[in-house]
C-alpha positions in Angstrom: -99.6 15.5 -25.2 -100.1 15.7 -21.4 -100.3 11.8 -21.2 -96.9 11.5 -22.9 -95.1 13.9 -20.9 -96.2 11.9 -17.7 -95.4 9.1 -19.2 -91.9 10.1 -19.8 -91.7 11.6 -16.6 -93.2 8.1 -14.7 -90.0 6.5 -16.4 -87.2 8.7 -15.9 -87.9 8.9 -12.6 -88.5 5.0 -12.5 -85.2 4.8 -14.5 -83.4 7.1 -12.2 -84.9 4.3 -9.0 -83.5 1.6 -11.3 -80.1 3.2 -12.0 -79.7 3.6 -8.2 -80.1 -0.6 -7.4 -78.2 -1.3 -10.9 -74.3 -0.9 -10.3 -72.5 0.6 -13.5 -71.4 -1.0 -16.5 -67.6 -2.1 -16.4 -66.1 -1.2 -19.8 -62.4 -2.2 -20.9 -62.3 -1.2 -24.5 -63.3 -4.5 -25.7 -67.2 -4.7 -26.8 -67.8 -7.7 -27.0 -66.6 -8.9 -23.7 -67.9 -5.9 -21.9 -71.4 -6.1 -23.6 -71.7 -10.3 -22.1 -70.5 -8.8 -18.6 -72.6 -6.0 -18.2 -75.8 -7.9 -20.0 -74.7 -11.0 -17.3 -73.5 -13.5 -19.9 -71.1 -16.0 -19.1 -68.3 -17.3 -21.5 -68.3 -21.1 -22.4 -65.3 -22.8 -23.4 -66.7 -23.8 -26.6 -70.1 -23.4 -28.3 -70.4 -26.5 -28.9 -71.4 -29.1 -25.9 -70.5 -31.8 -27.3 -66.9 -30.6 -27.7 -67.2 -29.0 -23.7 -68.2 -33.2 -22.8 -64.5 -34.7 -25.2 -62.2 -31.9 -23.5 -63.7 -33.3 -20.0 -63.5 -36.9 -20.9 -60.0 -36.3 -22.3 -59.1 -34.7 -19.3 -60.3 -36.9 -16.9 -58.7 -39.7 -18.7 -55.6 -38.2 -18.7 -56.1 -38.0 -14.8 -56.6 -41.6 -14.6 -53.3 -42.9 -16.9 -51.2 -40.0 -15.3 -52.3 -41.5 -11.5 -51.7 -45.3 -12.8 -48.1 -44.3 -14.6 -46.8 -42.5 -11.2 -48.0 -45.7 -9.0 -46.3 -47.6 -11.9 -43.0 -45.8 -10.9 -43.3 -45.8 -7.2 -43.7 -49.3 -7.6 -40.8 -49.8 -10.2 -38.2 -47.8 -8.5 -39.1 -49.8 -4.7 -38.8 -52.3 -6.7 -35.9 -51.6 -8.4 -34.0 -50.1 -4.9 -34.8 -53.5 -3.3 -32.9 -55.3 -6.1 -30.1 -53.1 -6.0 -29.8 -53.6 -2.7 -30.0 -56.9 -2.6 -27.9 -57.3 -5.7 -30.2 -59.0 -7.7 -29.0 -59.1 -11.2 -31.2 -61.0 -12.7 -34.5 -58.6 -11.8 -32.4 -55.6 -12.1 -32.2 -54.5 -15.4 -36.1 -55.7 -16.1 -37.0 -53.2 -13.4 -35.2 -50.0 -15.4 -36.6 -50.8 -18.2 -40.4 -51.0 -17.1 -39.4 -47.4 -15.2 -37.8 -46.0 -18.7 -40.8 -47.4 -20.5 -43.2 -45.6 -18.5 -41.4 -42.4 -18.7 -41.8 -42.9 -22.1 -45.5 -42.0 -21.9 -47.1 -38.6 -22.5 -48.9 -38.7 -19.8 -44.9 -38.6 -18.0 -43.7 -35.7 -20.2 -43.1 -32.3 -18.2 -44.5 -30.4 -20.8 -44.9 -32.3 -24.1 -44.0 -30.5 -27.1 -47.2 -29.9 -28.8 -50.8 -31.5 -29.4 -50.4 -35.5 -30.6 -51.3 -35.4 -33.9 -51.2 -38.0 -36.7 -47.1 -38.0 -37.0 -46.2 -37.8 -33.4 -49.0 -40.3 -32.3 -47.4 -42.4 -35.3 -43.4 -41.6 -33.7 -45.1 -42.6 -29.7 -46.5 -46.1 -30.9 -42.8 -47.1 -32.9 -40.7 -45.5 -29.5 -43.4 -47.9 -27.4 -43.4 -51.1 -29.5 -39.6 -50.6 -29.8 -39.2 -50.5 -25.7 -41.4 -53.4 -25.7 -40.3 -55.5 -27.9 -37.1 -54.2 -29.6 -33.9 -56.0 -29.4 -31.4 -53.6 -28.4 -30.0 -54.3 -24.5 -32.9 -51.6 -23.0 -36.0 -53.3 -24.3 -38.2 -54.9 -22.0 -38.0 -58.2 -24.1 -34.1 -58.3 -23.4 -34.0 -56.7 -19.9 -37.1 -59.3 -18.9 -35.7 -62.6 -20.3 -33.7 -63.4 -17.8 -36.5 -62.4 -15.5 -39.4 -64.2 -16.9 -36.9 -67.4 -17.9 -36.2 -67.7 -14.1 -39.9 -66.9 -12.4 -41.1 -69.5 -14.6 -37.8 -72.2 -13.7 -39.4 -71.4 -10.1 -43.2 -71.9 -11.0 -42.6 -75.4 -12.8 -39.8 -76.6 -9.4 -42.8 -75.4 -7.2 -45.4 -76.7 -9.6 -43.6 -80.0 -9.4 -43.9 -79.9 -5.9 -47.9 -80.6 -6.0 -47.8 -82.6 -9.0 -48.5 -80.4 -11.5 -46.5 -82.4 -14.1 -48.7 -85.2 -13.6 -52.0 -82.7 -14.1 -50.5 -81.1 -17.5 -49.7 -84.6 -18.8 -45.4 -83.9 -18.7 -46.4 -80.7 -20.3 -45.0 -78.2 -17.6 
């Protein structure tokens, strides 16, 4: 019995020294969060490491897509400004249609309406395809037809200067 008393006294003395060295636990009222914080357990973003890796990959791809879209917007804006300054009626609609197309991309949305699910994904695909290949005046197909035709004509004329007609058997 006396040994138990001595052991208890040693434990209490040791606990007093340890208590002086350890900070007091923080209590917020959330038992799980308090227990994790006081035990030194850092909260994880997800219990699934594969999900964390996928989330990180997704965020990285979104950043790359946003950077590319922003650079394309800057380039197209400069081209449109130059075309307007030089009254280039052939290229203006094409640059404007491409600007409008880039702004349709989800990475350019100021505030996405929701996470992109199946229905929104289908609608985005339809919007992008219509902007590319549709027959309305604002589509890239219609807006850039004159520019592409003009560029092809210039290419053929320059090619003719260098004998491209002979090399292609008259196809160009």
